[in-house]
C-alpha positions in Angstrom: 36.9 50.3 5.1 38.6 51.7 2.1 42.0 50.3 1.3 44.7 52.9 0.4 45.7 52.9 -3.3 49.4 52.6 -3.8 51.2 55.6 -5.1 52.5 53.6 -8.1 49.0 52.5 -9.0 47.7 56.1 -8.9 50.5 57.3 -11.1 49.7 54.4 -13.5 46.1 55.4 -13.7 47.0 59.0 -14.3 49.2 58.0 -17.2 46.5 55.8 -18.7 43.9 58.6 -18.3 46.1 61.4 -19.5 45.2 61.2 -23.2 41.5 61.5 -22.5 41.2 63.4 -19.2 42.4 66.8 -18.2 43.0 66.6 -14.4 43.5 70.3 -14.1 40.1 71.2 -15.5 38.5 67.9 -14.4 36.9 67.2 -17.8 37.6 65.4 -21.0 40.3 66.7 -23.3 39.4 69.1 -26.1 39.5 66.8 -29.1 37.0 64.4 -27.4 34.8 67.3 -26.3 34.8 68.6 -29.9 34.0 65.3 -31.7 31.8 63.4 -29.3 28.7 65.6 -29.6 29.0 65.5 -33.4 29.1 61.7 -33.5 26.4 61.1 -30.9 23.9 63.6 -32.4 24.6 62.4 -36.0 23.9 58.8 -34.9 20.7 59.9 -33.1 19.4 62.0 -36.0 20.1 59.1 -38.4 18.3 56.7 -36.2 15.3 59.0 -35.9 15.1 59.5 -39.7 15.4 55.8 -40.4 12.8 54.7 -37.9 10.3 57.4 -38.7 10.5 57.2 -42.5 10.1 53.4 -42.6 7.0 53.4 -40.3 5.0 56.5 -41.1 3.7 58.5 -44.0 3.2 62.2 -44.6 2.5 64.4 -42.8 3.1 62.4 -39.6 6.7 61.7 -40.6 7.6 65.4 -40.7 6.0 66.1 -37.3 7.8 63.1 -35.7 11.1 64.1 -37.3 10.7 67.6 -36.1 10.0 66.5 -32.5 12.9 64.1 -32.6 15.3 66.7 -34.0 14.3 69.2 -31.3 15.0 66.7 -28.6 18.4 65.8 -30.1 19.4 69.5 -30.4 18.3 70.3 -26.9 19.7 67.3 -25.2 22.9 67.4 -27.3 23.5 71.1 -26.6 22.6 71.1 -22.9 24.4 67.8 -22.3 27.6 68.9 -24.0 27.6 72.2 -22.1 26.9 70.7 -18.7 28.7 67.3 -18.7 31.4 67.5 -21.3 32.5 71.2 -21.6 31.3 72.3 -18.2 30.6 75.8 -19.6 27.5 78.0 -20.0 25.5 78.1 -23.2 26.9 81.6 -23.7 30.3 79.9 -24.1 28.8 78.3 -27.3 27.7 81.7 -28.6 24.2 81.2 -27.4 23.8 84.0 -25.0 20.3 84.6 -26.3 18.7 88.0 -25.4 17.1 90.9 -27.3 20.4 92.1 -28.8 21.3 88.5 -29.9 17.9 88.3 -31.6 18.6 91.6 -33.4 21.9 90.3 -34.7 20.2 87.1 -35.9 17.7 89.2 -37.8 20.6 91.1 -39.5 22.0 87.7 -40.6 18.6 86.6 -41.9 18.1 89.8 -43.8 21.5 89.5 -45.6 20.8 85.8 -46.4 17.4 86.7 -47.9 19.0 89.5 -50.0 21.7 87.0 -51.2 19.0 84.5 -52.5 17.0 87.4 -54.0 20.2 88.3 -55.9 20.5 84.7 -57.2 16.8 84.6 -58.1 17.1 87.8 -60.1 20.3 86.6 -61.8 18.8 83.3 -63.1 15.7 85.1 -64.3 17.6 87.9 -66.1 19.9 85.3 -67.7 16.9 83.4 -69.0 17.9 80.2 -67.2 14.6 80.0 -65.2 11.0 81.1 -65.4 8.3 81.3 -62.8 5.9 78.4 -63.4 3.6 78.7 -60.4 2.9 80.0 -56.9 2.4 78.5 -53.5 2.7 74.9 -54.3 3.6 72.0 -52.1 4.8 68.5 -52.9 2.8 66.7 -50.2 -0.8 66.4 -49.1 -0.7 69.3 -46.5 -2.0 72.7 -47.5 0.6 75.3 -48.3 0.7 77.3 -45.0 0.9 74.3 -42.6 3.6 72.7 -44.9 5.4 76.1 -44.9 5.4 76.2 -41.1 6.6 72.7 -40.6 9.4 73.2 -43.2 10.5 76.4 -41.5 10.7 74.6 -38.1 12.7 71.7 -39.7 15.1 74.1 -41.4 15.6 76.1 -38.2 16.4 73.1 -36.1 18.7 71.6 -38.7 20.6 74.8 -39.3 20.8 75.6 -35.6 22.2 72.1 -34.9 24.9 72.6 -37.5 25.9 76.0 -36.1 26.0 74.8 -32.5 27.9 71.6 -33.3 30.4 72.9 -35.9 31.0 76.4 -34.6 29.8 76.5 -31.0 31.2 73.1 -29.9 33.9 71.9 -32.3 35.5 75.2 -33.2 35.4 76.5 -29.7 37.1 73.3 -28.3 39.7 73.1 -31.0 40.8 76.6 -30.4 40.9 76.0 -26.7 42.9 72.8 -27.1 45.5 74.3 -29.4 45.8 77.7 -27.9 48.9 77.8 -25.7 50.7 75.3 -27.9 50.4 77.5 -30.9 50.2 81.3 -31.4 46.6 82.3 -31.0 46.1 83.3 -34.6 47.5 80.0 -35.8 45.2 78.1 -33.3 42.2 79.9 -34.5 43.1 79.6 -38.2 43.9 75.9 -37.9 40.7 75.2 -35.9 38.6 77.1 -38.4 40.1 75.2 -41.3 39.4 71.8 -39.7 35.8 72.7 -39.0 35.3 74.0 -42.5 36.7 70.7 -44.0 34.5 68.5 -41.8 31.4 70.7 -42.5 32.0 70.4 -46.3 32.7 66.7 -46.1 29.4 66.0 -44.3 27.5 67.8 -47.1 29.1 65.4 -49.6 25.7 63.6 -50.2 24.6 66.6 -52.2 27.7 66.9 -54.2 28.0 65.4 -57.7 31.4 66.9 -58.7 34.5 67.5 -56.6 34.4 71.2 -57.6 31.1 71.6 -55.8 32.8 71.1 -52.5 34.1 74.6 -53.0 30.6 76.0 -52.3 30.4 74.3 -48.9 34.0 75.2 -48.0 33.1 78.8 -48.8 29.9 78.6 -46.7 31.9 77.1 -43.8 34.5 79.9 -43.9 31.7 82.5 -43.9 29.7 80.9 -41.0 32.8 80.0 -39.0 34.4 83.4 -39.6 31.4 85.2 -38.3 31.6 83.2 -35.1 35.3 83.8 -34.7 34.9 87.6 -35.2 31.8 88.1 -33.0 32.1 85.4 -30.3 28.5 84.4 -30.7 26.2 82.5 -33.1 23.6 85.1 -33.7 24.7 86.2 -37.2 25.6 82.7 -38.2 22.3 81.1 -37.1 20.2 83.9 -38.5 22.1 83.7 -41.9 22.1 79.9 -42.1 18.4 79.5 -41.3 17.2 82.2 -43.6 19.5 81.2 -46.4 18.3 77.6 -46.5 14.7 78.6 -46.0 14.5 81.4 -48.6 16.6 79.5 -51.2 14.1 76.6 -51.4 10.8 77.7 -50.0 10.7 81.4 -51.0 12.6 81.6 -54.3 12.3 78.0 -55.5 16.1 77.6 -56.0 16.6 74.5 -53.9 16.4 72.0 -56.8 17.5 69.0 -54.8 14.9 69.5 -52.0 11.3 68.6 -51.9 9.7 71.5 -50.0 6.7 73.8 -50.4 7.6 76.7 -52.7 6.2 80.2 -52.8 7.7 80.8 -56.2 7.9 77.7 -58.4 10.6 77.8 -61.0 11.2 75.9 -64.2 15.0 75.8 -64.4 16.6 75.3 -67.8 20.1 76.8 -67.2 23.3 74.9 -66.9 23.8 73.2 -63.5 27.3 74.7 -63.3 25.6 78.1 -62.9 22.2 77.5 -61.5 22.5 74.4 -59.3 22.5 74.7 -55.5 26.3 74.7 -55.6 26.4 76.6 -58.9 28.5 79.7 -59.6 25.6 82.1 -59.1 25.2 80.9 -55.5 28.9 81.1 -55.0 28.9 84.8 -56.1 25.8 85.4 -53.9 27.5 83.9 -50.8 30.7 86.0 -51.5 28.7 89.2 -51.7 26.8 88.2 -48.5 30.1 87.6 -46.8 31.4 91.0 -47.8 28.2 92.6 -46.5 28.4 90.8 -43.2 32.1 91.6 -42.7 31.3 95.3 -43.4 28.5 95.2 -40.9 30.7 93.6 -38.2 33.4 96.2 -38.9 30.8 99.0 -38.6 29.3 97.6 -35.5 32.5 96.7 -33.6 34.9 99.3 -35.1 37.3 96.6 -36.1 37.7 93.0 -37.4 39.5 90.9 -34.9 39.2 87.5 -33.2 36.7 87.7 -30.3 38.4 87.4 -27.0 35.9 84.9 -25.8 36.8 82.3 -28.5 38.6 79.4 -26.9 38.4 80.9 -23.4 37.1 78.6 -20.7 36.0 79.8 -17.3 33.7 77.0 -16.3 30.0 77.9 -16.1 30.6 81.6 -15.7 
């Protein structure tokens, strides 16, 4: 037989739970929904890398990392959508269909053109020269290494887009909208995600000024999500940009990947490094091109109505 809970006790429990639990929506509050998937998946990814890299050698390590990353991405995305956010995957900008794939292809094409511009710029400036073709740093032949690298890049870039834009940005807008004017809520949420995104890339930064490159990339990727309401352009651009920079054009100087075009880089790091000014200019041009495309496609540039809108699993 259940004993009745005194009214005063129920009120006390509600006060204690209020900072973390939204009784109206019957789910965790927005800041927790935003940050928990990031923390949990980061810990899981770090644990996988540490375990695999200390126990296995190439090429087994890459295959195990890829499998682990896929599991983390799938479980993190589905678990967050179902149990934390209680929304559909489309609410994260993942309403994948034929049109979504076409938009992703547009993003990929712009990213490839951006890196082609950077490649041409460093060659014309005399800061790099082609030293070889189709080389790989490991023991795998070029094509298998290329395929594994593409899969790893795809999973990593997709994880970043889903977590930073689909989950964090969405929930921050949702949590602040209603307390602030909508444009302020979107702008503040975008700024916070951009700062966190840049901070978590700090391991690749050797000078404070290089954070500007990652801040710019965060604005571009987050802005595309805010304007379109889906992650197609962002994921397509992010995957293709990372892949073509290193694997196709040999510009990823800090990464050990197979390279179709192998470069000997002699120019100043300020200009030709991964966070150098040539890449900054290339990203700016890519951003202008993508904004023009969205303006042409939609007839306007405006915050998507679906950003920060929750309707359960509709």
